[in-house]
C-alpha positions as CSV (number, residue, x, y, z in Angstrom):
1,X,133.2,32.2,142.9
2,X,130.5,31.5,145.5
3,X,128.5,28.5,144.8
4,X,124.9,29.6,145.7
5,X,122.6,26.6,146.6
6,X,119.2,27.3,146.9
7,X,117.3,24.0,149.5
8,X,113.4,24.0,149.2
9,X,112.0,22.7,152.7
10,X,109.1,23.3,154.8
11,X,110.8,24.6,157.7
12,X,111.2,28.0,159.6
13,X,114.8,28.4,160.0
14,X,113.5,30.1,163.6
15,X,110.8,27.5,164.6
16,X,111.0,24.3,166.2
17,X,109.9,21.5,163.6
18,X,112.0,18.5,164.7
19,X,112.8,15.4,163.0
20,X,116.1,13.6,160.7
21,X,115.1,15.9,157.8
22,X,115.2,18.7,159.7
23,X,118.3,18.0,161.7
24,X,119.7,17.7,157.6
25,X,118.6,21.1,156.4
26,X,119.9,22.6,159.9
27,X,123.6,21.0,159.2
28,X,123.5,22.6,155.8
29,X,122.5,25.9,157.0
30,X,125.2,26.1,159.8
31,X,128.5,24.0,158.4
32,X,128.3,25.1,154.7
33,X,131.5,26.5,153.7
34,X,132.8,30.4,153.1
35,X,132.5,29.2,149.1
36,X,128.7,28.0,149.6
37,X,125.5,31.0,150.3
38,X,122.5,28.9,151.2
39,X,118.8,30.1,150.3
40,X,116.4,28.6,152.2
41,X,112.7,28.4,150.7
42,X,110.5,27.6,153.4
43,X,107.5,28.5,155.6
44,X,106.9,31.4,158.5
45,X,105.6,29.4,161.6
46,X,105.5,32.9,163.5
47,X,103.0,34.4,161.2
48,X,105.3,37.8,161.3
49,X,106.7,37.6,157.8
50,X,105.6,39.3,154.8
51,X,105.3,35.6,152.6
52,X,107.2,36.2,149.3
53,X,110.0,38.5,150.9
54,X,113.0,37.5,151.6
55,X,115.3,38.6,154.6
56,X,118.8,37.6,155.9
57,X,118.3,35.5,159.4
58,X,121.5,34.4,162.0
59,X,121.7,30.2,162.5
60,X,124.2,29.1,164.4
61,X,126.8,31.8,163.8
62,X,125.8,31.9,160.6
63,X,124.5,34.1,157.9
64,X,121.3,32.4,155.8
65,X,118.9,33.8,153.3
66,X,115.3,32.9,154.2
67,X,112.1,32.9,151.9
68,X,109.0,32.2,153.6
69,X,106.5,31.5,150.9
70,X,103.3,30.4,153.2
71,X,102.2,30.8,156.7
72,X,102.1,27.7,158.6
73,X,101.1,28.0,162.7
74,X,103.8,25.8,164.3
75,X,101.4,24.3,166.5
76,X,99.5,22.6,163.5
77,X,102.5,20.9,162.3
78,X,102.7,18.2,164.3
79,X,99.7,16.4,164.3
80,X,99.4,14.1,161.1
81,X,97.2,15.5,158.3
82,X,94.2,13.7,157.6
83,X,92.7,15.3,154.5
84,X,95.2,16.4,151.2
85,X,94.3,19.6,152.1
86,X,96.0,20.1,155.5
87,X,99.3,18.8,154.3
88,X,102.1,21.1,155.2
89,X,104.3,19.3,151.9
90,X,101.5,20.2,149.4
91,X,100.4,23.7,151.0
92,X,104.4,24.3,150.8
93,X,104.8,22.9,147.6
94,X,101.8,24.8,146.1
95,X,103.8,28.4,148.0
96,X,106.8,27.9,145.7
97,X,105.0,27.9,142.3
98,X,103.2,30.8,143.8
99,X,106.7,32.3,144.4
100,X,109.1,30.8,141.8
101,X,110.0,34.0,139.8
102,X,111.6,35.2,143.1
103,X,112.8,32.2,143.6
104,X,114.4,32.0,140.4
105,X,116.0,35.6,141.1
106,X,117.2,35.0,144.0
107,X,118.7,30.9,143.5
108,X,121.4,32.9,140.8
109,X,125.4,32.4,142.1
110,X,128.7,32.4,140.2
111,X,127.5,28.7,140.3
112,X,124.3,27.4,141.5
113,X,122.6,24.0,142.4
114,X,118.7,22.8,144.1
115,X,118.6,20.6,146.8
116,X,115.1,19.2,147.6
117,X,114.0,16.5,150.0
118,X,111.2,15.5,149.2
119,X,110.1,14.2,146.2
120,X,106.8,16.4,146.0
121,X,108.9,20.0,145.0
122,X,110.8,18.3,142.2
123,X,108.7,19.8,139.6
124,X,109.2,23.5,140.9
125,X,112.8,23.1,141.9
126,X,113.7,21.9,138.4
127,X,111.5,24.9,136.9
128,X,114.0,27.1,139.3
129,X,116.6,25.9,136.4
130,X,119.5,24.6,138.1
131,X,120.9,21.2,138.9
132,X,119.2,19.2,141.2
133,X,120.5,17.1,144.2
134,X,117.6,14.9,144.9
135,X,117.7,13.5,149.2
136,X,116.1,10.4,149.5
137,X,115.3,9.9,152.8
138,X,113.2,7.1,153.2
139,X,112.4,3.7,151.8
140,X,108.5,2.8,153.0
141,X,106.3,0.6,150.8
142,X,102.5,0.6,150.4
143,X,102.0,-1.6,152.8
144,X,104.0,-0.5,155.4
145,X,102.3,1.5,159.1
146,X,101.8,4.7,158.0
147,X,100.5,7.9,159.0
148,X,97.0,8.0,157.4
149,X,97.3,11.0,154.5
150,X,100.5,8.8,153.0
151,X,98.5,5.3,153.0
152,X,95.8,6.7,151.4
153,X,97.7,8.7,148.5
154,X,100.4,6.3,148.3
155,X,99.7,6.5,144.4
156,X,100.6,10.1,144.4
157,X,103.9,9.5,146.5
158,X,105.0,7.2,144.0
159,X,104.4,9.2,140.8
160,X,106.2,11.9,143.0
161,X,108.6,9.7,142.8
162,X,109.5,8.5,139.2
163,X,108.9,12.8,138.3
164,X,111.7,13.9,141.0
165,X,114.0,10.9,140.3
166,X,113.9,11.9,136.6
167,X,114.4,15.1,136.9
168,X,117.3,15.1,139.4
169,X,120.8,15.6,138.4
170,X,122.0,13.9,141.0
171,X,120.5,11.4,143.6
172,X,121.5,10.9,147.0
173,X,120.2,8.0,149.6
174,X,120.8,7.7,152.8
175,X,120.8,4.3,153.6
176,X,121.8,1.4,151.2
177,X,118.9,-0.2,150.6
178,X,117.3,3.0,148.8
179,X,120.1,2.4,146.1
180,X,120.0,-1.2,145.9
181,X,116.0,-1.2,145.4
182,X,117.3,1.5,142.1
183,X,119.9,-0.7,141.0
184,X,117.2,-3.7,140.8
185,X,114.9,-1.4,139.2
186,X,115.5,1.5,137.8
187,X,119.0,1.5,136.1
188,X,119.3,4.8,134.7
189,X,118.3,6.5,138.3
190,X,121.2,4.3,140.2
191,X,123.9,5.3,137.8
192,X,123.3,8.6,139.0
193,X,122.7,7.6,142.9
194,X,125.0,7.5,145.6
195,X,124.8,6.2,149.0
196,X,125.5,9.1,151.9
197,X,123.7,8.7,155.5
198,X,122.8,11.7,157.1
199,X,125.8,13.2,158.8
200,X,126.1,13.5,163.1
201,X,127.6,16.5,165.1
202,X,129.8,14.6,166.9
203,X,130.6,18.3,168.0
204,X,127.5,19.0,169.3
205,X,127.0,15.4,170.3
206,X,130.2,14.7,172.9
207,X,130.1,11.4,174.7
208,X,130.4,11.0,178.3
209,X,130.4,8.2,181.3
210,X,127.4,6.6,182.0
211,X,125.1,8.6,184.9
212,X,125.3,7.4,188.0
213,X,122.3,6.4,188.9
214,X,120.2,3.5,189.7
215,X,117.4,4.4,187.7
216,X,117.8,3.0,184.3
217,X,116.7,6.3,181.8
218,X,116.0,5.4,178.1
219,X,115.8,8.5,175.5
220,X,113.6,8.8,172.5
221,X,113.8,11.5,170.1
222,X,111.6,12.7,167.3
223,X,107.9,12.3,166.1
224,X,105.8,9.2,167.3
225,X,104.9,8.8,163.5
226,X,102.6,5.6,162.9
227,X,105.6,3.9,161.4
228,X,107.7,4.4,164.6
229,X,105.9,2.3,166.4
230,X,104.6,4.4,169.2
231,X,102.3,1.2,170.7
232,X,105.5,-1.5,170.8
233,X,107.5,1.3,172.1
234,X,105.4,2.0,175.4
235,X,104.3,-1.7,175.4
236,X,108.4,-2.5,175.5
237,X,108.8,0.1,178.2
238,X,106.1,-1.0,180.5
239,X,107.5,-4.5,180.5
240,X,111.1,-3.0,181.2
241,X,109.8,-1.4,183.8
242,X,108.0,-4.4,186.1
243,X,111.1,-5.9,185.2
244,X,113.5,-3.5,186.4
245,X,111.2,-3.3,189.6
246,X,110.0,0.2,188.8
247,X,113.8,1.8,188.5
248,X,112.6,3.1,185.3
249,X,112.1,6.5,183.2
250,X,111.3,7.2,179.5
251,X,112.7,10.8,178.6
252,X,110.8,11.4,175.2
253,X,112.1,14.8,173.5
254,X,109.7,15.9,170.7
255,X,106.6,17.8,169.8
256,X,104.3,14.8,169.3
257,X,101.1,14.0,171.6
258,X,101.6,10.4,172.9
259,X,98.0,10.2,174.2
260,X,97.2,9.3,170.7
261,X,98.2,5.6,171.5
262,X,96.3,3.9,174.3
263,X,99.5,2.1,175.3
264,X,100.9,5.4,176.7
265,X,98.6,5.5,179.5
266,X,100.5,2.6,181.3
267,X,103.9,4.6,181.3
268,X,102.4,7.9,181.6
269,X,103.8,8.2,185.3
270,X,107.4,7.2,185.0
271,X,107.4,9.4,181.6
272,X,109.6,13.0,181.7
273,X,108.3,14.9,178.3
274,X,110.8,17.2,177.3
275,X,109.0,18.8,174.3
276,X,111.0,20.6,171.6
277,X,114.8,21.3,172.9
278,X,117.6,22.6,170.6
279,X,120.3,20.6,169.6
280,X,122.1,21.1,172.8
281,X,119.2,20.2,174.5
282,X,118.9,17.2,173.1
283,X,122.3,16.0,173.9
284,X,122.0,17.5,177.3
285,X,119.1,15.2,177.3
286,X,120.7,11.9,175.6
287,X,124.1,12.2,178.1
288,X,121.6,12.5,181.3
289,X,120.1,9.0,180.0
290,X,121.6,5.5,179.5
291,X,119.7,4.0,176.3
292,X,118.1,4.7,172.8
293,X,115.2,2.6,171.6
294,X,113.8,2.2,168.2
295,X,110.9,0.2,167.1
296,X,109.9,1.5,163.3
297,X,109.1,-0.6,160.8
298,X,111.2,1.0,158.0
299,X,113.4,4.3,158.2
300,X,116.3,6.0,156.3
301,X,119.1,6.6,158.8
302,X,118.2,8.1,161.8
303,X,119.6,11.2,162.7
304,X,118.1,10.3,166.5
305,X,120.3,6.8,166.6
306,X,123.2,9.1,164.8
307,X,123.3,11.0,167.8
308,X,122.5,9.0,170.7
309,X,125.3,6.7,169.7
310,X,127.7,9.8,169.2
311,X,126.9,10.7,173.0
312,X,127.9,7.4,173.7
313,X,124.4,5.3,174.6
314,X,123.7,2.1,173.3
315,X,120.1,1.5,171.4
316,X,118.0,-1.2,171.6
317,X,115.8,-1.5,167.9
318,X,113.8,-3.5,166.2
319,X,116.2,-4.7,163.2
320,X,116.4,-2.9,159.8
321,X,119.0,-3.7,157.7
322,X,121.1,-0.5,158.0
323,X,121.3,-0.8,161.7
324,X,123.5,-3.4,161.6
325,X,126.7,-2.1,161.1
326,X,126.1,0.5,164.0
327,X,124.2,-1.7,166.4
328,X,126.5,-4.4,167.5
329,X,125.5,-7.1,170.6
330,X,127.8,-6.7,173.6
331,X,129.6,-2.9,171.9
332,X,126.6,-0.4,171.3
333,X,123.3,-2.3,172.0
334,X,121.1,-4.9,171.1
335,X,119.1,-5.7,167.6
336,X,115.6,-8.0,167.6
337,X,113.7,-9.3,164.3
338,X,110.2,-8.3,164.2
339,X,107.9,-11.1,164.9
340,X,104.5,-11.3,164.2
341,X,103.4,-11.1,167.4
342,X,103.5,-7.3,169.4
343,X,103.4,-9.5,172.9
344,X,106.5,-11.0,171.6
345,X,108.3,-8.2,170.5
346,X,107.9,-6.4,173.3
347,X,109.2,-8.8,175.4
348,X,112.5,-9.6,173.3
349,X,113.0,-6.2,173.2
350,X,112.9,-5.5,177.0
351,X,114.5,-8.3,177.9
352,X,117.2,-6.6,175.8
353,X,116.9,-3.4,177.6
354,X,117.5,-5.8,181.3
355,X,120.7,-6.8,179.8
356,X,122.1,-3.5,178.4
357,X,121.4,-2.1,182.5
358,X,123.2,-5.3,184.1
359,X,126.0,-4.0,181.2
360,X,126.1,-1.0,181.7
361,X,126.2,-1.5,185.9
362,X,128.9,-3.6,185.4
363,X,131.2,-1.4,183.3
364,X,131.1,-4.1,180.6
365,X,129.9,-1.1,177.9
366,X,132.7,1.5,176.8
367,X,130.8,5.2,175.5
368,X,134.0,5.3,173.3
369,X,133.5,2.3,172.0
370,X,130.4,2.9,171.4
371,X,131.0,6.6,169.6
372,X,133.3,5.2,167.3
373,X,130.5,3.5,165.7
374,X,129.2,7.1,163.7
375,X,133.4,8.7,163.0
376,X,131.8,7.8,159.2
377,X,129.0,9.3,159.7
378,X,130.0,12.7,161.0
379,X,129.6,16.0,160.0
380,X,133.3,16.6,159.6
381,X,133.6,13.3,157.0
382,X,130.1,13.4,154.7
383,X,129.3,17.3,154.7
384,X,132.4,18.3,152.5
385,X,131.5,15.5,150.1
386,X,128.1,17.1,149.6
387,X,128.9,20.3,149.2
388,X,131.3,18.8,146.3
389,X,128.6,17.6,145.4
390,X,126.5,20.7,144.6
391,X,129.4,22.8,144.0
392,X,130.4,20.3,140.5
393,X,127.1,19.8,139.3
394,X,126.9,23.8,139.1
395,X,130.6,23.8,137.7
396,X,129.2,21.5,135.1
397,X,126.3,23.7,134.3
398,X,128.5,26.6,133.8
399,X,130.8,24.6,131.4
400,X,128.1,23.8,128.8
401,X,127.1,27.5,128.7
402,X,124.4,27.9,131.2
403,X,126.0,30.0,133.9
404,X,123.5,32.2,136.0
405,X,119.8,32.0,135.6
406,X,119.3,28.7,133.2
407,X,116.4,27.5,131.2
408,X,114.5,24.4,132.7
409,X,113.9,24.1,129.1
410,X,117.5,23.5,128.3
411,X,119.0,20.0,127.9
412,X,120.3,18.1,131.3
413,X,123.4,15.9,131.6
414,X,123.9,13.0,133.7
């Protein structure tokens, strides 16, 4: 028997969209077992595909089925939407609804399930007629710093969340805070929820000795969204540059334009912008750097953090609770509690990196010990569990008389 997993996400498997969710989706495509086939319902970045027509594509040596439901040029996806009509999520969700009949036909298997990464796709996912696994990647609240479109339509996000959690057969939160919130506020949701972080491909991100350079290199990979607090990141690096007498390089891997934050101008002379990179490219850059940096107001569980640690590189970060088991002082980096004053935060972060540079130069940090922090989150440990959840849900649905294409009107058991 072959289990069919349909993934709804606004990504082109041939394209360059980066982020933690995209990393997870790519791992689903490249690491599914032989007993699973994958249908990705996504977007066409290049404009060379017929919308609504499925094709078979090769991704990282594996074959998957790909159904593009909307054309969105890659270069337009990197900036935050200013209007609701510009939202990639909205345009993609409408595309899914337009091609729902085709998706229902392609989603059939001996057993089947659907996975979604965004709450907004909950209703079309449910209408496909198979059990739905909802991954919850973030835990932001209305008052948090974020890009303008989400902050203005927060009520819509919360409504989508309530609908998605009610319709999902299984909910997977990528950090324990998410599950704790459900236990406090939504007991029914908590009963069908579990904690499982995103996974890190430890084979693709192997550890290596620190580079023998007297220039300290700090790396960040991902989007420079507002909730990442780029101004604090850039101000930290400016101060660190001064403290290290100019012996600092900042390596940015990603497609965001850092110039939208005025603080970037001060660090641009010692910044190396690598643009989009494949996983192998990101891995090579990380191994050529000394440390990573995180200044986010909130996160789920950043793939970038796991990948940096897997590479044997310590991380300096503004403290979030889910970082505590991973970033340990004297072993894998340092954490700074966020003060109200950004200047105080930047100074404390810069001082932390100065100490990291000294510890690395003195041989007090061991890349192997740093890497050990992420072993429980490796692809080999975690991905089989997620695929098992999908298969078990599909089998459960079949046992209650719903093989093949199920009707969304049929009752769902949790």
